C-alpha positions as CSV (number, residue, x, y, z in Angstrom):
1,X,65.5,126.6,107.7
2,X,61.9,127.8,107.3
3,X,60.7,130.5,109.7
4,X,57.1,130.9,110.6
5,X,55.1,133.1,112.9
6,X,52.2,131.8,115.0
7,X,49.8,133.5,117.4
8,X,48.8,131.7,120.6
9,X,45.3,131.9,122.3
10,X,46.2,135.2,124.0
11,X,47.3,136.7,120.7
12,X,50.9,136.7,121.7
13,X,53.4,136.1,118.9
14,X,55.4,132.9,118.9
15,X,58.1,132.2,116.4
16,X,59.0,128.8,115.1
17,X,62.1,127.7,113.2
18,X,61.6,124.6,111.1
19,X,64.5,122.6,109.7
20,X,63.5,119.6,107.5
21,X,66.6,117.8,106.2
22,X,66.8,115.6,103.1
23,X,66.7,112.4,105.2
24,X,63.1,113.3,106.3
25,X,64.1,114.1,109.9
26,X,63.7,117.6,111.1
27,X,63.6,119.9,114.1
28,X,61.2,122.5,115.3
29,X,62.1,125.1,117.8
30,X,59.4,127.2,119.4
31,X,60.8,130.6,120.4
32,X,58.8,132.9,122.6
33,X,59.1,136.6,122.3
34,X,60.8,136.8,118.9
35,X,59.2,138.5,115.9
36,X,59.7,139.3,112.3
37,X,58.7,136.0,110.8
38,X,55.7,135.5,108.5
39,X,52.5,134.5,110.2
40,X,51.4,130.9,109.7
41,X,48.5,129.9,111.9
42,X,48.1,126.4,110.5
43,X,51.7,125.2,111.1
44,X,50.3,121.8,112.3
45,X,48.9,121.0,108.8
46,X,52.3,120.9,107.1
47,X,54.6,119.5,109.7
48,X,55.5,116.0,108.7
49,X,58.5,115.4,110.9
50,X,58.4,113.7,114.3
51,X,56.8,115.8,117.0
52,X,57.1,115.6,120.8
53,X,54.6,117.6,122.9
54,X,55.2,117.6,126.7
55,X,52.5,119.3,128.7
56,X,52.0,119.9,132.5
57,X,48.6,118.7,133.7
58,X,48.4,121.8,135.9
59,X,49.4,124.2,133.1
60,X,47.0,127.2,133.2
61,X,48.8,129.1,130.4
62,X,48.2,126.5,127.7
63,X,45.2,124.3,128.6
64,X,45.4,120.6,127.9
65,X,42.5,120.8,125.5
66,X,44.5,123.2,123.3
67,X,47.4,120.8,123.2
68,X,45.1,117.9,122.3
69,X,43.7,120.0,119.4
70,X,47.2,120.7,118.1
71,X,48.2,117.0,118.6
72,X,45.2,115.7,116.7
73,X,45.7,118.2,113.9
74,X,49.3,117.1,113.3
75,X,49.7,115.3,110.0
76,X,52.6,113.2,111.0
77,X,52.2,109.6,112.3
78,X,55.4,110.1,114.4
79,X,53.9,112.2,117.2
80,X,53.8,111.8,120.9
81,X,51.9,113.7,123.6
82,X,53.1,113.3,127.2
83,X,51.3,114.7,130.2
84,X,53.3,115.4,133.3
85,X,51.2,114.9,136.4
86,X,51.2,117.9,138.8
87,X,53.4,120.0,136.6
88,X,52.7,123.7,135.9
89,X,53.6,125.5,132.7
90,X,57.2,126.2,133.7
91,X,58.2,122.6,134.8
92,X,60.2,124.0,137.7
93,X,60.1,121.0,140.0
94,X,63.1,118.6,139.7
95,X,60.8,115.6,139.7
96,X,59.1,117.0,136.6
97,X,62.3,117.9,134.9
98,X,63.7,114.3,135.5
99,X,60.6,112.9,133.9
100,X,60.9,115.2,130.9
101,X,64.5,114.3,130.5
102,X,63.6,110.6,130.4
103,X,60.8,111.2,127.9
104,X,63.1,113.4,125.7
105,X,66.0,110.9,125.9
106,X,63.8,108.1,124.6
107,X,62.3,110.2,121.9
108,X,65.7,111.4,120.6
109,X,66.9,107.8,120.5
110,X,63.8,106.7,118.7
111,X,63.7,109.4,116.0
112,X,67.1,110.9,115.5
């Protein structure tokens, strides 16, 4: 599993663990608050596995335009960006969580 280290727009450190298996499927975990990995600011340029981005439309921590920049930069054709209407950064409302569950369930069945 490859470990990379990214900085977000506020300069906070975000760690990512990337597992790319031999069958061309992989998994990326974004882990906040962890350190010790090498810095890799252009992670989106080498990810070739399926990617799912779920963003709250009312997210003030990571603005939608930043998510679109990341999404557009991804080199994989197997990518999806879903916008959750009325959802903040934390997705704390059950309605939002149910929508995310449905999106994730369909994505898992499609790619894994």
